[in-house]
Backbone atoms as SQL, in Angstrom:
CREATE TABLE atoms (id INTEGER PRIMARY KEY, chain TEXT, resi INTEGER, resn TEXT, atom TEXT, x REAL, y REAL, z REAL);
INSERT INTO atoms VALUES
  (1, 'A', 1, 'UNK', 'N', 8.460, -39.291, -1.552),
  (2, 'A', 1, 'UNK', 'CA', 9.407, -39.912, -2.216),
  (3, 'A', 1, 'UNK', 'C', 11.290, -39.578, -2.196),
  (4, 'A', 2, 'UNK', 'N', 11.878, -40.249, -2.255),
  (5, 'A', 2, 'UNK', 'CA', 13.363, -40.316, -2.623),
  (6, 'A', 2, 'UNK', 'C', 13.925, -39.362, -4.082),
  (7, 'A', 3, 'UNK', 'N', 14.936, -38.656, -2.870),
  (8, 'A', 3, 'UNK', 'CA', 15.632, -38.561, -4.859),
  (9, 'A', 3, 'UNK', 'C', 17.197, -38.894, -5.048),
  (10, 'A', 4, 'UNK', 'N', 17.528, -39.710, -5.144),
  (11, 'A', 4, 'UNK', 'CA', 19.516, -40.158, -5.208),
  (12, 'A', 4, 'UNK', 'C', 19.343, -38.645, -5.950),
  (13, 'A', 5, 'UNK', 'N', 21.117, -38.513, -5.873),
  (14, 'A', 5, 'UNK', 'CA', 21.865, -37.400, -6.077),
  (15, 'A', 5, 'UNK', 'C', 22.281, -37.862, -8.019),
  (16, 'A', 6, 'UNK', 'N', 21.881, -39.415, -8.390),
  (17, 'A', 6, 'UNK', 'CA', 22.079, -38.817, -9.536),
  (18, 'A', 6, 'UNK', 'C', 21.193, -38.472, -9.764),
  (19, 'A', 7, 'UNK', 'N', 20.213, -38.654, -9.876),
  (20, 'A', 7, 'UNK', 'CA', 18.707, -37.968, -10.423),
  (21, 'A', 7, 'UNK', 'C', 18.670, -36.481, -9.989),
  (22, 'A', 8, 'UNK', 'N', 18.939, -36.354, -9.048),
  (23, 'A', 8, 'UNK', 'CA', 19.544, -34.758, -8.746),
  (24, 'A', 8, 'UNK', 'C', 19.699, -34.198, -9.171),
  (25, 'A', 9, 'UNK', 'N', 21.407, -34.392, -10.164),
  (26, 'A', 9, 'UNK', 'CA', 22.347, -34.199, -10.675),
  (27, 'A', 9, 'UNK', 'C', 21.982, -34.296, -12.365),
  (28, 'A', 10, 'UNK', 'N', 20.873, -35.147, -12.381),
  (29, 'A', 10, 'UNK', 'CA', 20.632, -34.962, -14.293),
  (30, 'A', 10, 'UNK', 'C', 19.537, -33.351, -14.053),
  (31, 'A', 11, 'UNK', 'N', 19.061, -33.866, -13.057),
  (32, 'A', 11, 'UNK', 'CA', 17.667, -32.793, -13.527),
  (33, 'A', 11, 'UNK', 'C', 18.205, -30.828, -12.482),
  (34, 'A', 12, 'UNK', 'N', 19.497, -31.449, -12.400),
  (35, 'A', 12, 'UNK', 'CA', 20.314, -30.636, -12.364),
  (36, 'A', 12, 'UNK', 'C', 21.158, -29.284, -13.909),
  (37, 'A', 13, 'UNK', 'N', 21.071, -30.409, -14.464),
  (38, 'A', 13, 'UNK', 'CA', 21.836, -30.899, -15.899),
  (39, 'A', 13, 'UNK', 'C', 21.092, -30.380, -16.536),
  (40, 'A', 14, 'UNK', 'N', 19.529, -30.604, -16.486),
  (41, 'A', 14, 'UNK', 'CA', 18.232, -30.344, -17.746),
  (42, 'A', 14, 'UNK', 'C', 18.633, -28.529, -17.367),
  (43, 'A', 15, 'UNK', 'N', 18.531, -28.396, -16.000),
  (44, 'A', 15, 'UNK', 'CA', 18.330, -27.075, -16.093),
  (45, 'A', 15, 'UNK', 'C', 18.573, -26.397, -14.627),
  (46, 'A', 16, 'UNK', 'N', 20.518, -26.160, -15.233),
  (47, 'A', 16, 'UNK', 'CA', 21.292, -25.689, -14.937),
  (48, 'A', 16, 'UNK', 'C', 21.479, -23.946, -13.676),
  (49, 'A', 17, 'UNK', 'N', 20.025, -23.136, -14.366),
  (50, 'A', 17, 'UNK', 'CA', 20.567, -22.215, -13.465),
  (51, 'A', 17, 'UNK', 'C', 19.220, -21.718, -13.017),
  (52, 'A', 18, 'UNK', 'N', 18.527, -23.126, -11.981),
  (53, 'A', 18, 'UNK', 'CA', 17.477, -23.599, -10.653),
  (54, 'A', 18, 'UNK', 'C', 18.255, -23.754, -9.676),
  (55, 'A', 19, 'UNK', 'N', 17.918, -22.092, -8.828),
  (56, 'A', 19, 'UNK', 'CA', 18.681, -22.301, -7.448),
  (57, 'A', 19, 'UNK', 'C', 18.067, -23.560, -6.962),
  (58, 'A', 20, 'UNK', 'N', 17.037, -23.850, -6.446),
  (59, 'A', 20, 'UNK', 'CA', 16.509, -25.260, -5.954),
  (60, 'A', 20, 'UNK', 'C', 17.454, -25.907, -6.317),
  (61, 'A', 21, 'UNK', 'N', 17.343, -27.307, -7.677),
  (62, 'A', 21, 'UNK', 'CA', 17.841, -27.596, -7.464),
  (63, 'A', 21, 'UNK', 'C', 19.867, -27.624, -7.613),
  (64, 'A', 22, 'UNK', 'N', 20.191, -26.895, -8.034),
  (65, 'A', 22, 'UNK', 'CA', 21.929, -26.647, -7.064),
  (66, 'A', 22, 'UNK', 'C', 21.797, -26.689, -5.835),
  (67, 'A', 23, 'UNK', 'N', 20.932, -26.555, -4.903),
  (68, 'A', 23, 'UNK', 'CA', 20.762, -26.373, -3.774),
  (69, 'A', 23, 'UNK', 'C', 21.003, -27.556, -3.123),
  (70, 'A', 24, 'UNK', 'N', 19.351, -28.592, -3.669),
  (71, 'A', 24, 'UNK', 'CA', 19.791, -29.532, -3.747),
  (72, 'A', 24, 'UNK', 'C', 20.344, -30.686, -4.118),
  (73, 'A', 25, 'UNK', 'N', 20.700, -30.603, -5.331),
  (74, 'A', 25, 'UNK', 'CA', 22.029, -31.373, -5.692),
  (75, 'A', 25, 'UNK', 'C', 24.249, -31.303, -4.490),
  (76, 'A', 26, 'UNK', 'N', 23.331, -30.029, -4.461),
  (77, 'A', 26, 'UNK', 'CA', 24.883, -29.790, -3.272),
  (78, 'A', 26, 'UNK', 'C', 24.941, -30.554, -2.006),
  (79, 'A', 27, 'UNK', 'N', 23.535, -30.680, -0.979),
  (80, 'A', 27, 'UNK', 'CA', 23.568, -31.143, -0.368),
  (81, 'A', 27, 'UNK', 'C', 23.170, -32.550, 0.160),
  (82, 'A', 28, 'UNK', 'N', 22.727, -32.842, -1.559),
  (83, 'A', 28, 'UNK', 'CA', 22.625, -34.498, -1.547),
  (84, 'A', 28, 'UNK', 'C', 23.741, -35.525, -1.551),
  (85, 'A', 29, 'UNK', 'N', 24.533, -34.587, -1.375),
  (86, 'A', 29, 'UNK', 'CA', 26.028, -34.941, -1.554),
  (87, 'A', 29, 'UNK', 'C', 26.838, -34.504, -0.163),
  (88, 'A', 30, 'UNK', 'N', 26.218, -33.879, 0.953),
  (89, 'A', 30, 'UNK', 'CA', 26.713, -34.485, 1.341),
  (90, 'A', 30, 'UNK', 'C', 28.135, -33.294, 1.561),
  (91, 'A', 31, 'UNK', 'N', 28.276, -32.092, 0.863),
  (92, 'A', 31, 'UNK', 'CA', 28.799, -31.499, 0.375),
  (93, 'A', 31, 'UNK', 'C', 29.129, -29.875, 1.869),
  (94, 'A', 32, 'UNK', 'N', 26.826, -29.692, 1.921),
  (95, 'A', 32, 'UNK', 'CA', 27.321, -27.960, 2.140),
  (96, 'A', 32, 'UNK', 'C', 28.046, -26.837, 1.462),
  (97, 'A', 33, 'UNK', 'N', 27.912, -26.003, 1.744),
  (98, 'A', 33, 'UNK', 'CA', 28.341, -24.772, 1.571),
  (99, 'A', 33, 'UNK', 'C', 28.778, -24.176, 3.086),
  (100, 'A', 34, 'UNK', 'N', 30.315, -23.538, 2.810),
  (101, 'A', 34, 'UNK', 'CA', 30.403, -22.526, 4.424),
  (102, 'A', 34, 'UNK', 'C', 31.843, -21.800, 4.038),
  (103, 'A', 35, 'UNK', 'N', 31.793, -20.663, 4.425),
  (104, 'A', 35, 'UNK', 'CA', 32.287, -19.758, 5.064),
  (105, 'A', 35, 'UNK', 'C', 32.718, -19.134, 5.958),
  (106, 'A', 36, 'UNK', 'N', 33.585, -18.873, 6.660),
  (107, 'A', 36, 'UNK', 'CA', 34.577, -18.004, 6.995),
  (108, 'A', 36, 'UNK', 'C', 33.034, -17.020, 8.267),
  (109, 'A', 37, 'UNK', 'N', 33.577, -17.025, 9.684),
  (110, 'A', 37, 'UNK', 'CA', 31.941, -16.069, 10.132),
  (111, 'A', 37, 'UNK', 'C', 32.550, -14.613, 9.851),
  (112, 'A', 38, 'UNK', 'N', 34.228, -14.155, 10.737),
  (113, 'A', 38, 'UNK', 'CA', 34.133, -13.583, 10.402),
  (114, 'A', 38, 'UNK', 'C', 33.870, -12.018, 9.237),
  (115, 'A', 39, 'UNK', 'N', 33.477, -13.150, 7.908),
  (116, 'A', 39, 'UNK', 'CA', 33.595, -12.877, 6.837),
  (117, 'A', 39, 'UNK', 'C', 32.176, -12.302, 6.413),
  (118, 'A', 40, 'UNK', 'N', 30.805, -12.728, 7.582),
  (119, 'A', 40, 'UNK', 'CA', 30.142, -12.211, 6.419),
  (120, 'A', 40, 'UNK', 'C', 29.452, -10.612, 7.254),
  (121, 'A', 41, 'UNK', 'N', 28.895, -10.630, 6.763),
  (122, 'A', 41, 'UNK', 'CA', 27.467, -9.125, 6.831),
  (123, 'A', 41, 'UNK', 'C', 27.786, -8.816, 8.149),
  (124, 'A', 42, 'UNK', 'N', 27.207, -9.688, 9.025),
  (125, 'A', 42, 'UNK', 'CA', 26.617, -9.666, 10.672),
  (126, 'A', 42, 'UNK', 'C', 28.174, -9.408, 11.309),
  (127, 'A', 43, 'UNK', 'N', 28.719, -10.221, 11.017),
  (128, 'A', 43, 'UNK', 'CA', 29.672, -10.348, 12.476),
  (129, 'A', 43, 'UNK', 'C', 30.823, -8.175, 11.589),
  (130, 'A', 44, 'UNK', 'N', 30.660, -8.316, 10.172),
  (131, 'A', 44, 'UNK', 'CA', 31.085, -6.984, 9.911),
  (132, 'A', 44, 'UNK', 'C', 30.722, -5.597, 10.306),
  (133, 'A', 45, 'UNK', 'N', 29.413, -6.133, 10.728),
  (134, 'A', 45, 'UNK', 'CA', 28.694, -4.755, 11.585),
  (135, 'A', 45, 'UNK', 'C', 27.887, -5.472, 12.822),
  (136, 'A', 46, 'UNK', 'N', 28.975, -6.420, 13.666),
  (137, 'A', 46, 'UNK', 'CA', 28.153, -6.596, 14.481),
  (138, 'A', 46, 'UNK', 'C', 26.654, -6.581, 14.380),
  (139, 'A', 47, 'UNK', 'N', 25.561, -7.137, 13.600),
  (140, 'A', 47, 'UNK', 'CA', 24.381, -7.548, 14.233),
  (141, 'A', 47, 'UNK', 'C', 24.646, -9.051, 14.493),
  (142, 'A', 48, 'UNK', 'N', 23.203, -9.020, 15.960),
  (143, 'A', 48, 'UNK', 'CA', 23.856, -10.297, 16.267),
  (144, 'A', 48, 'UNK', 'C', 22.376, -11.636, 15.677),
  (145, 'A', 49, 'UNK', 'N', 23.227, -12.415, 15.665),
  (146, 'A', 49, 'UNK', 'CA', 22.910, -13.918, 14.558),
  (147, 'A', 49, 'UNK', 'C', 22.252, -14.806, 15.608),
  (148, 'A', 50, 'UNK', 'N', 21.311, -15.832, 15.105),
  (149, 'A', 50, 'UNK', 'CA', 21.732, -17.433, 16.038),
  (150, 'A', 50, 'UNK', 'C', 21.732, -18.087, 15.292),
  (151, 'A', 51, 'UNK', 'N', 22.336, -19.349, 15.828),
  (152, 'A', 51, 'UNK', 'CA', 22.566, -20.972, 15.501),
  (153, 'A', 51, 'UNK', 'C', 20.893, -21.927, 15.550),
  (154, 'A', 52, 'UNK', 'N', 21.328, -22.376, 14.571),
  (155, 'A', 52, 'UNK', 'CA', 19.869, -23.368, 14.740),
  (156, 'A', 52, 'UNK', 'C', 19.794, -24.190, 16.282),
  (157, 'A', 53, 'UNK', 'N', 20.269, -24.494, 16.838),
  (158, 'A', 53, 'UNK', 'CA', 20.451, -25.184, 17.696),
  (159, 'A', 53, 'UNK', 'C', 19.714, -23.945, 19.414),
  (160, 'A', 54, 'UNK', 'N', 20.048, -22.750, 18.811),
  (161, 'A', 54, 'UNK', 'CA', 19.488, -21.147, 19.883),
  (162, 'A', 54, 'UNK', 'C', 18.123, -21.652, 19.504),
  (163, 'A', 55, 'UNK', 'N', 18.389, -20.736, 18.094),
  (164, 'A', 55, 'UNK', 'CA', 16.116, -21.017, 17.241),
  (165, 'A', 55, 'UNK', 'C', 15.343, -22.084, 18.357),
  (166, 'A', 56, 'UNK', 'N', 16.129, -23.390, 18.243),
  (167, 'A', 56, 'UNK', 'CA', 15.168, -24.313, 18.647),
  (168, 'A', 56, 'UNK', 'C', 14.819, -23.908, 19.981),
  (169, 'A', 57, 'UNK', 'N', 15.744, -23.667, 21.280),
  (170, 'A', 57, 'UNK', 'CA', 15.120, -23.280, 22.492),
  (171, 'A', 57, 'UNK', 'C', 14.570, -22.852, 22.593),
  (172, 'A', 58, 'UNK', 'N', 14.740, -21.484, 21.809),
  (173, 'A', 58, 'UNK', 'CA', 13.730, -20.394, 22.140),
  (174, 'A', 58, 'UNK', 'C', 12.832, -20.782, 21.869),
  (175, 'A', 59, 'UNK', 'N', 12.261, -20.685, 20.754),
  (176, 'A', 59, 'UNK', 'CA', 11.483, -20.779, 20.382),
  (177, 'A', 59, 'UNK', 'C', 10.566, -23.320, 19.757),
  (178, 'A', 60, 'UNK', 'N', 10.806, -23.843, 20.338),
  (179, 'A', 60, 'UNK', 'CA', 10.405, -25.043, 20.415),
  (180, 'A', 60, 'UNK', 'C', 10.669, -25.798, 21.315),
  (181, 'A', 61, 'UNK', 'N', 11.072, -25.402, 22.497),
  (182, 'A', 61, 'UNK', 'CA', 11.282, -26.148, 23.247),
  (183, 'A', 61, 'UNK', 'C', 10.624, -25.897, 24.987),
  (184, 'A', 62, 'UNK', 'N', 9.531, -26.759, 24.935),
  (185, 'A', 62, 'UNK', 'CA', 9.037, -26.254, 26.272),
  (186, 'A', 62, 'UNK', 'C', 8.270, -27.133, 27.098);
């Protein structure tokens, strides 16, 4: 099944508090979300994290 942006926006309009529908509508439009890494909880507390590329390398590369 392929969801079009207009259909996702219609679904979101019908249920504006649905987090899953918000996520789908935002990312389908190619906008995504971003924030400064230095402002994150993990950065402020020196909690190590990994990005997708590193996770794949460590967990899927064989």
